[in-house]
KOLTIDREN-840342 format. One line per field, with one value per residue: residue in one letter; residue number from 1; x negated, y negated, z of N, C-alpha, C in turn. Coordinates in nm, 2 decimals, always signed. Layout:
resn: c(A | ...)
resi: c(NUM | ...)
n.east: c(X | ...)
n.north: c(Y | ...)
n.up: c(Z | ...)
ca.east: c(X | ...)
ca.north: c(Y | ...)
ca.up: c(Z | ...)
c.east: c(X | ...)
c.north: c(Y | ...)
c.up: c(Z | ...)
This chain:
resn: c(M | A | G | P | V | D | P | D | G | K | T | P | L | D | L | Q | I | S | F | F | H | Q | R | R | A | V | R | A | A | A | R | R | M | L | A | W | N | P | E | R | I | I | L | A | H | G | R | W | Y | G | S | N | G | T | A | E | L | R | R | A | F | R | W | A | L)
resi: c(1 | 2 | 3 | 4 | 5 | 6 | 7 | 8 | 9 | 10 | 11 | 12 | 13 | 14 | 15 | 16 | 17 | 18 | 19 | 20 | 21 | 22 | 23 | 24 | 25 | 26 | 27 | 28 | 29 | 30 | 31 | 32 | 33 | 34 | 35 | 36 | 37 | 38 | 39 | 40 | 41 | 42 | 43 | 44 | 45 | 46 | 47 | 48 | 49 | 50 | 51 | 52 | 53 | 54 | 55 | 56 | 57 | 58 | 59 | 60 | 61 | 62 | 63 | 64 | 65)
n.east: c(-0.08 | -0.21 | -0.36 | -0.63 | -0.65 | -0.72 | -0.58 | -0.61 | -0.74 | -0.79 | -0.93 | -0.81 | -0.55 | -0.58 | -0.85 | -0.94 | -0.83 | -0.99 | -1.23 | -1.17 | -1.28 | -1.53 | -1.53 | -1.66 | -1.92 | -1.86 | -1.76 | -1.99 | -2.16 | -2.02 | -2.04 | -2.31 | -2.35 | -2.21 | -2.38 | -2.59 | -2.50 | -2.41 | -2.40 | -2.31 | -2.13 | -2.04 | -1.77 | -1.72 | -1.56 | -1.45 | -1.40 | -1.66 | -1.79 | -1.89 | -1.94 | -1.90 | -1.93 | -1.96 | -1.71 | -1.54 | -1.63 | -1.57 | -1.29 | -1.24 | -1.32 | -1.16 | -1.00 | -1.17 | -1.30)
n.north: c(+0.12 | -0.12 | -0.17 | -0.07 | +0.14 | +0.37 | +0.36 | +0.08 | -0.05 | -0.29 | -0.54 | -0.52 | -0.74 | -0.83 | -0.82 | -1.00 | -1.23 | -1.25 | -1.34 | -1.60 | -1.85 | -1.83 | -1.83 | -1.96 | -1.85 | -1.58 | -1.58 | -1.67 | -1.45 | -1.24 | -1.33 | -1.32 | -1.04 | -0.97 | -1.09 | -0.91 | -0.73 | -0.45 | -0.11 | +0.12 | +0.18 | +0.21 | +0.16 | +0.07 | +0.31 | +0.44 | +0.58 | +0.65 | +0.47 | +0.55 | +0.41 | +0.09 | -0.08 | -0.36 | -0.47 | -0.34 | -0.42 | -0.69 | -0.68 | -0.57 | -0.77 | -0.98 | -1.13 | -1.30 | -1.45)
n.up: c(+0.00 | +0.05 | -0.17 | -0.26 | -0.45 | -0.71 | -1.03 | -1.06 | -0.85 | -0.59 | -0.37 | -0.05 | +0.08 | +0.34 | +0.38 | +0.18 | +0.29 | +0.51 | +0.41 | +0.34 | +0.43 | +0.33 | +0.06 | -0.15 | -0.13 | -0.17 | -0.43 | -0.56 | -0.51 | -0.64 | -0.90 | -0.93 | -0.92 | -1.16 | -1.34 | -1.35 | -1.53 | -1.52 | -1.63 | -1.51 | -1.21 | -0.86 | -0.67 | -0.34 | -0.15 | -0.36 | -0.68 | -0.92 | -1.19 | -1.50 | -1.73 | -1.89 | -1.67 | -1.60 | -1.68 | -1.51 | -1.27 | -1.28 | -1.29 | -1.04 | -0.87 | -0.94 | -0.78 | -0.65 | -0.84)
ca.east: c(+0.00 | -0.29 | -0.41 | -0.76 | -0.63 | -0.74 | -0.67 | -0.62 | -0.77 | -0.83 | -0.96 | -0.69 | -0.52 | -0.63 | -0.99 | -0.95 | -0.81 | -1.10 | -1.33 | -1.12 | -1.37 | -1.66 | -1.49 | -1.77 | -2.03 | -1.81 | -1.76 | -2.13 | -2.21 | -1.95 | -2.10 | -2.45 | -2.34 | -2.17 | -2.50 | -2.67 | -2.45 | -2.43 | -2.33 | -2.25 | -2.11 | -1.96 | -1.70 | -1.69 | -1.54 | -1.37 | -1.46 | -1.77 | -1.76 | -2.01 | -1.96 | -1.82 | -1.94 | -1.93 | -1.57 | -1.47 | -1.67 | -1.49 | -1.16 | -1.23 | -1.34 | -1.09 | -0.94 | -1.28 | -1.35)
ca.north: c(+0.00 | -0.23 | -0.20 | -0.03 | +0.27 | +0.38 | +0.31 | -0.06 | -0.09 | -0.43 | -0.57 | -0.54 | -0.88 | -0.87 | -0.84 | -1.12 | -1.34 | -1.26 | -1.41 | -1.73 | -1.96 | -1.81 | -1.80 | -2.00 | -1.75 | -1.45 | -1.61 | -1.67 | -1.31 | -1.17 | -1.38 | -1.26 | -0.90 | -0.96 | -1.12 | -0.79 | -0.66 | -0.31 | -0.01 | +0.22 | +0.13 | +0.28 | +0.06 | +0.11 | +0.45 | +0.49 | +0.66 | +0.59 | +0.43 | +0.59 | +0.32 | -0.04 | -0.13 | -0.50 | -0.50 | -0.28 | -0.51 | -0.82 | -0.64 | -0.54 | -0.89 | -1.09 | -1.22 | -1.40 | -1.53)
ca.up: c(+0.00 | +0.06 | -0.30 | -0.30 | -0.50 | -0.85 | -1.13 | -1.06 | -0.71 | -0.56 | -0.24 | +0.03 | +0.11 | +0.47 | +0.36 | +0.11 | +0.38 | +0.61 | +0.34 | +0.29 | +0.46 | +0.26 | -0.08 | -0.25 | -0.12 | -0.23 | -0.57 | -0.61 | -0.50 | -0.75 | -1.03 | -0.94 | -0.96 | -1.30 | -1.42 | -1.37 | -1.65 | -1.50 | -1.71 | -1.42 | -1.08 | -0.76 | -0.58 | -0.21 | -0.13 | -0.47 | -0.79 | -0.99 | -1.33 | -1.58 | -1.84 | -1.88 | -1.53 | -1.59 | -1.69 | -1.39 | -1.16 | -1.30 | -1.25 | -0.90 | -0.80 | -1.00 | -0.67 | -0.60 | -0.95)
c.east: c(-0.09 | -0.36 | -0.55 | -0.75 | -0.65 | -0.61 | -0.69 | -0.65 | -0.82 | -0.86 | -0.83 | -0.67 | -0.58 | -0.78 | -1.02 | -0.93 | -0.93 | -1.22 | -1.29 | -1.22 | -1.51 | -1.64 | -1.59 | -1.88 | -1.98 | -1.81 | -1.90 | -2.19 | -2.15 | -2.01 | -2.24 | -2.45 | -2.30 | -2.29 | -2.59 | -2.63 | -2.46 | -2.35 | -2.25 | -2.24 | -2.03 | -1.90 | -1.66 | -1.67 | -1.46 | -1.45 | -1.58 | -1.73 | -1.89 | -2.03 | -1.87 | -1.82 | -1.91 | -1.79 | -1.50 | -1.51 | -1.59 | -1.35 | -1.14 | -1.25 | -1.27 | -1.03 | -1.04 | -1.32 | -1.26)
c.north: c(-0.13 | -0.27 | -0.14 | +0.11 | +0.27 | +0.41 | +0.16 | -0.11 | -0.23 | -0.44 | -0.59 | -0.69 | -0.92 | -0.90 | -0.97 | -1.24 | -1.36 | -1.34 | -1.55 | -1.84 | -1.95 | -1.78 | -1.85 | -1.90 | -1.62 | -1.47 | -1.60 | -1.53 | -1.22 | -1.21 | -1.32 | -1.12 | -0.88 | -1.00 | -1.01 | -0.71 | -0.51 | -0.22 | +0.08 | +0.16 | +0.22 | +0.17 | +0.12 | +0.26 | +0.51 | +0.57 | +0.58 | +0.57 | +0.45 | +0.50 | +0.20 | -0.09 | -0.27 | -0.53 | -0.45 | -0.37 | -0.64 | -0.79 | -0.63 | -0.67 | -1.01 | -1.18 | -1.33 | -1.49 | -1.63)
c.up: c(+0.00 | -0.08 | -0.34 | -0.37 | -0.65 | -0.92 | -1.13 | -0.92 | -0.70 | -0.41 | -0.16 | +0.07 | +0.24 | +0.46 | +0.28 | +0.20 | +0.47 | +0.54 | +0.30 | +0.31 | +0.39 | +0.11 | -0.18 | -0.25 | -0.19 | -0.38 | -0.63 | -0.61 | -0.62 | -0.88 | -1.05 | -0.98 | -1.11 | -1.39 | -1.44 | -1.49 | -1.63 | -1.59 | -1.63 | -1.28 | -0.99 | -0.67 | -0.45 | -0.19 | -0.24 | -0.57 | -0.85 | -1.13 | -1.41 | -1.70 | -1.82 | -1.74 | -1.51 | -1.59 | -1.56 | -1.27 | -1.16 | -1.26 | -1.10 | -0.82 | -0.86 | -0.90 | -0.63 | -0.71 | -0.99)
């Protein structure tokens, strides 16, 4: 119900709210990770993505960007 479930998992709202006062830092960190242009990623406790990692990272952090 909180949202971190595949296939369109996202950061739970309570966690997003906990970063409210640091949103600039979170946005900068997300942009930094996207700049790495990863091909493969593993998001938290979820599944791993063997391809198209940058797009999946952008999707996962869309709330911060």
